[in-house]
C-alpha positions in Angstrom: 116.0 99.2 62.1 114.1 100.7 65.0 112.5 97.3 65.7 115.9 95.8 65.9 117.2 98.4 68.3 114.2 97.9 70.6 114.5 94.1 70.4 118.2 94.2 71.4 117.5 96.8 74.1 114.9 94.5 75.6 117.4 91.5 75.6 120.0 93.6 77.4 117.5 94.8 80.0 116.6 91.1 80.7 120.2 90.1 80.7 121.2 92.5 83.4 118.1 92.2 85.6 119.5 93.7 88.8 121.0 96.8 87.2 117.9 97.3 85.0 115.6 97.0 88.0 117.7 99.6 90.0 117.8 101.9 87.0 114.1 101.7 86.4 113.2 102.1 90.1 115.5 105.1 90.5 114.2 106.8 87.4 110.5 106.0 88.3 110.9 107.7 91.7 112.3 110.8 90.0 109.7 110.9 87.3 106.8 110.2 89.8 108.1 113.2 91.9 108.0 115.4 88.7 104.5 114.2 87.8 103.0 114.9 91.3 104.7 118.3 91.5 103.7 119.2 88.0 100.0 118.5 88.9 100.5 120.9 91.9 102.3 123.6 90.0 99.9 123.7 87.1 97.0 123.9 89.5 98.7 126.8 91.4 99.3 128.9 88.3 95.8 128.2 86.9 94.0 130.2 89.7 91.4 132.7 88.5 92.3 132.3 84.8 88.9 130.9 83.9 87.3 134.4 83.9 87.0 135.8 80.3 88.5 139.1 81.5 91.0 137.7 84.0 93.8 139.7 82.4 92.0 143.0 83.0 90.7 142.5 86.5 92.7 143.9 89.4 92.1 144.1 93.1 92.6 147.4 94.9 94.8 146.9 98.0 95.8 149.3 100.7 99.4 149.7 101.8 100.0 152.1 104.7 102.2 153.0 107.6 100.4 154.7 110.6 102.7 155.5 113.4 104.5 152.2 114.3 102.4 149.8 112.2 102.7 148.8 108.6 99.5 147.7 107.0 99.0 145.5 103.9 95.2 145.1 103.5 93.2 143.4 100.7 90.2 145.5 101.7 89.8 149.3 101.2 87.3 152.1 102.0 83.7 152.0 100.8 83.8 154.9 98.3 86.9 153.8 96.5 85.1 151.6 93.9 82.7 154.3 92.8 85.4 157.0 92.8 87.8 155.1 90.7 85.1 154.2 88.2 83.9 157.8 87.9 87.2 159.7 88.1 90.0 157.5 86.8 90.3 157.2 83.0 90.9 153.6 82.1 88.7 152.0 84.8 85.8 150.5 82.9 84.0 149.1 86.0 84.4 148.5 89.7 82.7 146.2 92.2 82.9 145.4 95.9 82.6 142.3 98.0 82.3 141.8 101.8 82.4 138.2 103.0 80.5 137.4 106.2 82.9 135.3 108.1 80.7 132.8 109.9 79.1 129.7 108.3 75.6 130.7 107.0 72.6 129.8 109.2 69.5 129.3 107.0 66.0 128.7 108.2 63.5 126.9 105.9 60.2 126.5 107.5 61.1 124.9 110.9 64.3 123.4 109.6 67.7 125.0 110.4 70.6 124.4 108.0 74.1 125.8 108.6 76.0 125.5 105.4 78.3 127.5 103.2 79.7 131.0 103.1 77.9 134.2 102.3 79.1 137.6 100.9 77.5 140.9 100.2 78.3 142.0 96.7 77.5 145.0 94.4 74.8 144.4 91.8 77.4 144.5 89.0 79.5 141.7 90.5 78.6 139.2 87.8 79.4 141.7 85.0 83.1 141.6 86.1 83.2 138.0 87.4 81.4 136.2 84.6 80.5 133.1 86.6 78.1 130.9 84.5 74.4 131.2 85.5 72.2 128.0 85.5 69.1 130.0 86.2 68.4 133.8 86.3 69.9 136.8 84.6 73.4 137.9 85.6 72.7 141.5 84.5 69.6 141.9 86.8 69.9 139.2 89.5 71.1 141.5 92.2 69.3 144.7 91.2 66.7 144.5 94.1 67.2 144.8 97.8 67.1 141.4 99.6 67.9 139.5 96.5 70.4 136.6 96.6 72.2 134.4 94.1 73.2 130.9 95.2 75.4 128.0 93.8 74.1 124.8 92.4 75.2 122.8 95.4 73.5 125.3 97.8 70.3 125.1 95.7 70.2 121.3 95.9 70.9 121.4 99.6 68.1 123.8 100.3 65.5 122.9 97.7 66.4 119.5 96.2 65.2 119.3 92.6 62.7 122.1 92.9 63.2 125.3 91.0 64.9 127.7 93.5 64.0 130.9 91.6 61.8 133.2 93.8 62.1 130.9 96.7 62.6 132.7 100.0 65.4 131.8 102.4 65.7 133.3 105.9 69.2 134.0 107.1 69.9 134.2 110.8 72.9 135.1 113.0 74.7 136.7 110.0 76.6 139.9 109.9 80.0 141.5 110.4 81.7 143.6 113.0 83.5 146.9 112.3 83.5 148.5 115.8 79.8 148.0 115.7 77.8 144.9 114.6 76.1 145.1 111.2 73.2 142.6 111.1 72.0 141.0 107.9 69.4 138.7 109.3 66.3 138.7 107.2 64.4 137.0 104.3 66.0 136.9 100.9 64.6 136.1 97.5 66.6 133.7 95.3 67.0 135.4 91.9 69.8 133.4 90.4 71.7 130.1 90.5 75.3 129.8 89.3 77.5 126.8 88.7 79.8 126.0 91.7 82.8 128.3 91.8 85.8 126.3 90.6 88.4 125.1 93.1 91.1 127.2 91.5 89.4 130.5 92.5 90.8 132.7 95.2 87.3 133.0 96.7 84.5 130.4 97.2 81.1 131.7 98.0 77.8 129.8 98.3 75.4 132.8 98.7 75.8 136.3 97.3 73.5 139.0 98.7 72.9 142.3 96.9 74.6 145.2 98.6 71.7 147.5 97.9 70.3 148.7 101.1 73.5 148.2 103.1 74.0 151.4 105.0 77.7 150.7 105.5 78.2 150.5 101.7 77.2 154.2 101.5 79.8 155.2 104.1 81.9 158.1 102.8 84.9 157.6 105.1 88.3 157.4 103.4 90.1 156.5 106.7 88.8 153.0 107.3 86.8 150.3 105.5 86.6 146.6 104.8 85.4 146.2 101.2 87.3 144.0 98.9 87.3 146.0 95.7 88.0 145.0 92.1 88.3 147.1 89.0 88.0 146.1 85.4 90.5 148.1 83.2 89.8 148.9 79.6 92.1 147.3 77.0 93.9 150.5 76.3 95.3 151.2 79.8 97.6 149.2 82.0 97.8 149.0 85.8 100.9 151.2 86.1 99.2 154.0 84.3 96.2 153.7 86.6 98.3 153.6 89.8 99.9 156.9 88.8 96.6 158.6 89.5 95.7 156.9 92.8 97.8 159.1 95.1 96.1 162.2 93.8 92.7 160.6 94.4 93.7 159.6 97.9 94.9 163.1 98.7 91.7 164.7 97.3 89.4 162.6 99.5 91.5 162.0 102.6 92.8 165.5 103.2 89.7 166.9 105.0 88.9 163.7 106.9 92.6 163.3 108.0 92.6 166.8 109.3 89.5 166.2 111.3 90.2 162.7 112.5 94.0 162.8 113.0 94.6 166.5 113.5 97.0 166.8 110.6 97.0 167.5 106.8 97.8 164.9 104.2 101.3 166.4 103.7 101.9 166.5 107.5 100.9 162.8 107.7 103.5 161.9 105.1 106.1 164.2 106.7 105.9 162.3 109.9 107.1 159.1 108.2 103.5 157.8 107.6 102.1 156.9 104.2 99.0 155.5 102.6 98.8 154.1 99.0 96.2 152.4 97.0 97.8 149.6 94.9 96.5 147.4 92.1 97.1 143.7 92.1 96.4 141.5 89.1 93.6 139.0 89.7 95.8 136.2 88.5 98.6 137.2 90.9 96.4 137.1 94.0 96.6 133.4 94.9 100.4 133.2 94.8 101.1 136.5 96.5 100.7 135.8 100.3 101.3 139.5 101.2 97.7 140.1 102.0 96.7 136.7 103.3 94.4 137.0 106.3 94.3 140.8 105.9 90.9 141.2 104.3 91.6 138.4 101.8 88.9 135.7 101.5 91.0 132.6 101.9 94.6 131.7 102.7 96.3 131.7 99.3 99.3 129.9 97.9 102.9 131.0 98.0 105.2 131.6 95.0 108.2 130.7 97.1 106.7 127.3 98.0 105.9 126.7 94.3 109.5 127.5 93.4 110.8 125.2 96.1 108.6 122.4 94.8 109.9 123.0 91.3 113.5 122.9 92.5 112.7 119.7 94.4 111.3 118.1 91.2 114.4 119.2 89.2 116.8 117.9 91.8 115.1 114.6 92.1 115.1 114.2 88.3 118.7 115.2 88.0 119.7 112.8 90.9 117.7 110.0 89.2 119.5 110.7 85.9 122.9 110.7 87.6 122.1 107.4 89.1 121.1 106.0 85.7 124.4 107.3 84.1 126.5 105.9 86.9 125.0 102.5 86.7 125.1 102.4 82.9 128.7 103.3 82.7 129.6 101.1 85.7 128.8 98.1 83.6 130.8 99.3 80.7 133.6 96.7 81.1 131.0 93.9 80.7 130.0 95.2 77.3 133.5 95.9 75.8 133.6 92.7 73.7 130.1 93.4 72.5 131.1 96.9 71.4 134.3 95.6 69.7 132.4 92.9 67.8 129.8 95.4 66.6 132.5 97.7 65.3 134.4 94.9 63.6 131.1 93.8 61.9 130.7 97.4 60.5 128.6 99.3 63.1 129.7 102.9 63.2 129.5 105.3 66.1 126.2 106.6 65.1 124.5 103.2 65.1 126.0 102.4 68.5 124.7 105.7 69.9 121.2 104.9 68.5 121.4 101.4 70.1 122.4 102.7 73.6 119.8 105.5 73.4 117.2 102.9 72.5 118.1 101.0 75.6 117.8 104.2 77.7 114.5 105.1 76.0 113.0 101.7 76.7 114.2 101.8 80.3 112.7 105.3 80.7 109.4 104.3 79.2 109.2 101.4 81.6 110.1 103.8 84.4 107.4 106.2 83.3 104.8 103.4 83.5 105.9 102.6 87.0 105.9 106.3 87.8 102.2 106.5 86.8 101.5 103.7 89.3 103.5 105.5 92.0 101.8 108.8 91.2 98.3 107.4 91.5 99.3 106.0 94.9 100.9 109.2 96.1 98.4 111.8 95.0 95.8 111.1 97.7 98.5 111.5 100.4 99.8 114.6 98.7 96.3 116.0 98.6 96.0 115.5 102.4 99.4 117.1 102.9 98.9 120.1 100.6 95.2 120.5 101.2 94.5 120.1 97.5 92.1 118.0 95.4 94.4 117.0 92.6 93.4 114.1 90.3 95.8 111.7 88.7 93.3 111.6 85.7 94.4 115.2 84.9 97.5 113.6 83.4 95.3 112.6 80.5 94.9 116.3 79.7 96.8 117.3 76.5 98.9 119.8 78.5 100.1 117.0 80.8 100.6 114.6 77.9 102.9 117.2 76.4 104.8 117.5 79.7 105.1 113.7 79.9 106.4 113.5 76.4 109.0 116.3 77.1 110.0 114.5 80.3 110.6 111.2 78.5 112.7 113.0 75.7 114.6 115.1 78.2 115.4 112.2 80.5 116.4 110.0 77.5 118.9 112.7 76.5 120.1 113.5 80.0 120.3 110.0 81.4 121.0 108.1 78.2 123.1 110.6 76.3 126.3 110.3 78.3 126.4 106.5 78.5 125.6 106.3 74.8 128.5 108.6 73.7 130.8 107.1 76.4 130.3 103.4 75.3 130.3 104.1 71.6 133.7 105.9 71.9 135.7 102.7 72.6 138.1 101.5 69.9 137.5 98.0 68.5 140.9 96.4 69.5 140.8 97.7 73.1 137.2 96.6 73.3 137.9 93.1 72.2 140.7 93.0 74.8 138.2 94.3 77.4 140.5 97.2 78.0 139.7 100.9 77.3 141.3 103.9 78.8 138.0 105.8 79.1 136.7 103.2 81.4 139.1 104.1 84.1 138.4 107.8 84.1 135.9 108.3 86.9 136.3 112.0 87.7 133.0 112.9 86.1 131.1 110.1 87.8 132.7 111.0 91.1 131.5 114.6 90.7 128.0 113.3 90.1 128.1 111.3 93.3 129.4 114.4 95.2 126.4 116.4 93.8 123.9 113.7 94.8 125.2 113.5 98.4 125.5 117.2 98.7 121.8 117.6 97.9 121.0 114.7 100.3 123.0 116.2 103.2 121.4 119.7 102.6 118.0 118.1 102.9 119.0 116.3 106.1 120.1 119.6 107.5 116.8 121.2 106.5 114.8 118.4 108.1 116.8 118.8 111.4 116.4 122.6 111.4 112.7 122.4 110.8 112.4 119.8 113.6 114.5 122.1 115.9 112.3 125.1 115.2 109.1 123.1 115.8 110.4 122.0 119.2 111.3 125.7 119.9 107.7 126.6 119.0 106.3 124.0 121.5 108.7 125.0 124.3 108.6 128.8 123.9 107.0 130.8 126.7 104.2 132.6 124.7 102.8 134.5 127.6 99.7 132.5 128.3 98.6 128.9 129.1 97.4 126.8 126.3 96.9 123.5 128.1 93.6 122.4 129.6 91.7 125.2 127.8 88.5 124.5 125.9 87.3 127.0 123.3 83.6 127.2 122.5 84.0 129.5 119.4 80.2 129.6 118.6 78.7 129.9 122.1 76.9 133.0 120.9 74.7 130.8 118.8 72.8 130.0 122.0 71.4 133.6 121.9 69.3 134.3 125.0 70.4 131.0 126.6 74.0 131.9 126.6 74.0 133.7 130.0 72.2 130.7 131.6 74.7 128.3 130.0 77.7 130.4 131.3 76.2 130.3 134.9 75.9 126.5 134.7 79.5 126.2 133.6 80.7 128.4 136.4 78.8 126.3 138.9 80.6 123.1 137.7 83.5 122.3 140.1 85.4 120.7 137.2 85.7 124.1 135.5 88.2 126.4 137.1 87.5 129.5 135.1 85.1 130.8 132.4 85.7 133.8 130.2 83.5 135.4 127.6 85.5 136.7 124.7 85.7 136.2 120.9 89.4 137.1 121.0 91.5 133.9 121.1 95.3 134.1 120.9 95.5 131.0 118.7 93.4 129.8 115.8 90.4 131.5 114.2 89.5 134.7 116.2 87.8 138.0 115.8 90.3 140.8 114.8 90.0 144.5 115.3 92.4 147.5 115.5 92.2 150.9 117.1 94.0 154.2 117.0 95.2 155.5 120.3 95.8 159.2 120.4 97.9 161.2 122.9 95.9 163.9 124.7 98.9 166.2 124.9 100.0 165.7 121.2 97.1 164.7 118.9 99.7 163.9 116.1 101.2 161.2 118.3 99.0 158.3 117.3 99.7 154.6 117.3 97.7 151.8 115.9 97.1 148.8 118.2 95.4 145.4 118.0 92.3 145.5 120.1 90.9 142.6 122.2 87.4 142.7 123.7 87.6 140.8 127.0 85.8 140.3 130.3 87.0 140.3 133.9 88.0 136.6 133.8 90.1 136.6 130.6 93.5 137.1 132.1 93.0 134.6 134.9 91.6 132.0 132.6 94.5 132.2 130.1 97.1 132.6 132.8 98.3 136.0 131.6 100.5 138.0 134.0 99.4 141.4 135.0 102.6 143.5 135.4 100.9 146.5 137.0 97.5 147.9 137.8 94.3 145.8 137.8 92.1 143.9 135.4 88.5 144.7 134.6 85.7 144.1 137.2 82.1 143.4 136.7 81.3 145.2 140.0 82.7 148.5 138.9 80.9 151.0 136.8 82.1 152.6 133.5 84.7 149.9 132.7 84.0 150.7 129.1 86.2 153.8 129.4 89.1 151.9 130.8 91.8 150.0 128.9 94.6 147.5 129.6 97.8 147.8 127.5 100.6 145.3 126.8 104.2 146.1 127.5 105.0 146.8 123.9 102.2 149.4 123.7 103.6 151.1 126.8 107.1 151.3 125.2 105.8 152.6 121.8 103.7 155.2 123.5 106.8 156.5 125.2 105.1 156.6 128.6 107.7 157.6 131.2 107.1 156.3 134.7 103.9 154.5 135.8 101.4 154.2 132.9 98.5 153.6 135.3 96.1 156.5 135.1 97.4 157.8 131.8 94.5 159.1 129.6 94.3 158.8 125.9 91.7 159.2 123.2 90.3 156.5 120.9 88.4 157.0 117.7 84.7 156.0 118.1 83.6 156.3 114.4 84.9 156.8 110.9 84.1 160.5 111.0 86.7 161.4 113.6 84.7 161.1 116.8 86.7 160.5 119.9 86.4 159.6 123.6 88.7 159.5 126.5 90.0 156.2 127.9 92.2 155.6 130.9 94.9 152.9 131.4 94.1 150.7 134.4 96.5 147.9 133.8 99.5 146.6 131.9 99.7 142.9 130.9 102.9 141.1 130.2 103.6 140.7 126.4 102.1 137.5 124.9 102.1 136.1 121.4 98.8 137.2 120.0 99.2 135.8 116.5 102.1 133.6 115.9 105.9 133.5 116.3 106.3 134.6 112.7 105.4 138.1 113.7 107.0 140.3 116.4 104.7 141.1 119.4 102.6 144.2 118.5 101.1 146.9 120.7 97.8 145.7 122.0 94.9 147.2 123.9 92.2 145.4 125.8 88.8 146.9 126.3 85.9 145.6 128.4 83.6 143.9 125.8 82.4 140.4 126.7 81.3 138.9 123.4 80.2 135.7 121.6 82.8 133.0 122.5 83.7 131.2 125.7 87.1 129.9 126.9 87.1 127.4 129.8 90.0 126.4 132.1 89.3 122.8 133.1 90.7 119.8 134.9 92.2 117.4 132.3 91.3 114.3 134.3 87.6 115.2 133.9 87.8 116.3 130.3 85.7 113.6 128.5 82.9 113.4 131.0 82.8 117.2 131.2 82.5 117.5 127.4 79.7 115.0 127.3 77.8 116.9 130.1 78.4 120.2 128.3 77.0 118.8 125.1 74.0 117.5 126.9 73.3 120.8 128.5 73.8 122.6 125.2 71.4 120.3 123.4 68.8 120.9 126.1 68.3 124.5 124.9 66.8 123.1 121.6 68.4 125.8 119.5 69.0 123.4 116.6 72.7 124.4 116.7 75.4 121.7 117.0 77.8 121.7 119.9 81.4 122.3 118.7 84.5 122.7 120.8 88.3 123.0 120.3 91.3 122.7 122.5 93.5 125.8 122.6 96.8 123.8 122.5 95.5 122.1 119.2 94.6 125.5 117.8 98.1 126.7 118.6 99.6 123.7 116.8 97.4 124.3 113.8 98.9 127.8 113.5 102.2 126.0 112.5 100.7 123.2 110.5 102.5 124.2 107.4 105.8 124.1 109.1 105.0 120.7 110.6 104.0 119.4 107.1 107.2 120.9 105.7 109.2 118.9 108.2 107.5 115.7 107.3 107.8 116.4 103.6 111.5 117.2 103.9 112.1 114.0 105.8 110.4 111.9 103.1 112.3 113.8 100.4 115.6 113.3 102.2 115.0 109.6 102.5 114.1 109.3 98.8 117.1 111.4 97.7 119.5 109.3 99.9 118.0 106.1 98.5 118.6 107.2 94.9 122.0 108.6 95.8 123.0 105.3 97.3 122.0 103.5 94.1 124.4 105.8 92.3 127.1 105.2 94.8 126.5 101.5 94.6 127.0 101.8 90.8 130.2 103.6 91.1 131.6 101.1 93.7 130.6 98.3 91.3 132.4 100.0 88.5 135.6 100.5 90.6 135.5 96.9 91.9 135.3 95.6 88.3 138.3 97.7 87.3 140.4 96.7 90.2 139.5 93.0 90.4 143.0 91.8 89.4 144.6 94.3 91.9 142.3 92.9 94.6 143.4 89.3 93.7 147.1 90.2 93.9 146.6 91.9 97.3 144.7 88.9 98.6 147.5 86.5 97.4 150.0 88.7 99.2 148.0 88.4 102.5 145.5 91.3 102.5 142.5 90.7 104.7 138.8 91.4 103.8 138.8 94.5 106.0 141.9 95.9 104.3 140.4 95.3 100.9 137.1 97.0 102.0 139.1 99.9 103.4 141.1 100.2 100.1 137.9 100.5 98.1 136.0 102.7 100.6 138.8 105.2 101.1 138.3 107.2 97.9 134.5 107.2 98.2 134.6 108.5 101.8 136.7 111.3 100.4 133.8 112.1 98.0 131.3 112.1 100.8 133.5 114.5 102.8 133.7 116.8 99.8 129.9 116.7 99.6 129.7 117.7 103.2 132.0 120.7 102.7 129.7 121.8 99.9 126.3 121.0 101.6 126.9 122.4 105.0 127.3 126.1 104.1 124.6 125.9 101.5 122.2 124.2 103.9 122.9 126.8 106.6 122.4 129.7 104.2 119.0 128.3 103.0 117.7 127.5 106.4 118.8 130.9 107.8 116.6 132.4 105.0 113.7 130.2 106.1 114.1 131.0 109.8 114.1 134.7 108.9 110.4 134.4 108.3 110.0 133.9 112.1 110.4 136.9 114.4 111.4 134.3 117.1 113.4 131.3 116.1 116.3 129.0 117.1 119.9 129.5 116.2 121.1 126.6 114.2 123.2 124.4 116.5 126.5 122.8 115.6 125.0 119.4 116.3 122.7 119.7 113.3 125.7 119.7 111.0 127.5 117.0 113.0 124.4 114.7 113.0 123.7 115.3 109.2 127.4 114.5 108.5 127.3 111.4 110.6 124.1 110.1 109.0 125.5 110.7 105.5 128.8 109.0 106.3 127.2 105.9 107.9 124.7 105.4 105.1 127.5 105.9 102.5 129.8 103.5 104.2 127.1 100.9 104.5 126.4 101.2 100.8 130.1 100.9 99.9 130.7 98.0 102.2 127.7 96.1 100.7 129.6 95.9 97.3 133.2 96.0 98.6 132.8 93.0 100.9 131.5 91.0 97.9 134.6 92.0 95.9 136.9 91.2 98.8 135.5 87.7 99.3 136.1 86.7 95.6 138.5 83.8 95.0 141.8 85.4 93.8 142.2 82.4 91.4 139.1 83.6 89.5 140.3 87.2 89.2 143.9 86.3 88.1 143.2 83.7 85.5 144.2 84.6 81.9 142.0 86.7 79.7 
């Protein structure tokens, strides 16, 4: 029986080639979208679950409010790990990690290799994170000072096929900055090799140095720190029970240091509206919680909101494809009425007819799934580039995905094939044989489906236009500094002793207008530091500021406007005790009158040491991070350091870059010459928004295409039902345009209804998206007008395509006897 159903289904698919092709194409697009997005979603939810104790590992985060600033940090103070392990019941173990931000520079004999990322970790790191060892013992590998564990790839890069154990690597230009530079240059003994850390990990390290001997790791300050700290809970306690004890721990150890450093007790600190809490975050939640991204976290993580948006997109695309299938299947119902009547007269009951039509749907969906596989294999490489992923289409052979595919086929068969099967099998034999059935004329349900399809399409068009409008706003916004014709030499400090000579050569080049020496770059990767500024009159009046270390040419090079006072000067003494504030800092400090000459205190170390600083200038507010965040109070200090920023003549750009590289290579440091343009770094800050705009545009086009297929099916259905009416009207003198207008009128009404639904929903959703930006556009009326116009034009074109054909039919053919 099943074989018969499939054979008849195949004949019907071949008999109606155009409708079958449209059905299969529409379904395959929806299924391909689901397959690609399922690859992405499963990957996102798999992060960090490969550790055997992943359900018991938590990261300790810091949430605080100090004066005007809210802090959400993924790193905490040095003594937190040991304290929690020793004093909190339920904490089985704790470990710390500090990643060294720059690419690792390794010297082997006379060869210099710059490869991979390095972190300093506690000796027990591998007891908590049970990464598989290829060589060495995870229990003892980091028990000695100057020991290092490396990955397989790093071992092959450095030593080829030789055994790396007990080999010595010399690390250069490696360290981290916490107000002072902590240098980790030296020789390290390889004591272990681990397998490469999987891609679905929230950190990726190539070299892990033992923290033994690190003086900063022994720091007992509870007021500042930069150690990413993890705890392993025992199986009898949960995170909520542990968190209940953390405030008391904080009070115990912060009380005295807070009194000394801030001049207030722990209770007074809270009474002023401040707070500080240690919070636990499950290891498996880290990747999809962007709260701490870029704030002590190793890498930019994912975003649960983005994952949910992708899931919604997959669901909508599948629903729209199923709607399209249902519309086209029921649109051809009148062509199969005699077949249905004959089958019922010959003894087929409703159940057999349902099986037959479901078999046709199942066959079409299986063919669509095969085409979807082909589409998926073609689309995945582009999606990887878009989402910065390394998804593989071969993952679909995994039992998990095979289960997803089987469920998809079953679900779509029931969704897309169920309604047509019950609809077609419900006709009565006599009416079917006369090619007349009352159910065929009822199109309310199908009309509602078309409204839904176009409502989704219009909402996506609105989203695409709003994202485009916001991106234009980002490009046109006055951000307080020039970003054109600026070259950034991020790693100029690699020249070492040659850097000063290199800077002098650049300053002597007439093609270069300005040169500034600062590692603080307003766009793209930059050094970051913060500082507490304390009022001399009221020590409890403290604000936390971003701190930029700059030289005397910084403001001029970046075209920043000095509102009052002066900038730094290389010819003046003691500039280290002077500061420049931005306008926001002046406002939040509550300075009345001229701020120039105002004296404050800054903290000089973690034990509460202070020194006086004097305001010498006020710079106009500029966007120091991105337009997603409001401008924060900022303090500039005199501290030329590491990187260079050059203001150049664009006409001389390429020859200048070649000459600079030649000069750089002449120092024979073994370091490659790298540069970036500040305007490109600025654009990269918003790369996700740009990608979202492109993605929404592609999605809108796909959705409109599939929706138009559904509309085409409904128009076809209506034209078939009104063929005699059209014939009579033509005999009575109706023109082609009048007939087209007659058929189009009801469908344009459906499109208008979809606009009424889509516009408020689209505006609401895009207002939510824009709320993530501190500075954004207001959605203009023309966005809705343009989206409506596009939808109406596309819909009318689709309607006309089928209506004109019906209007051109010879009335003799449509009026001849049944």
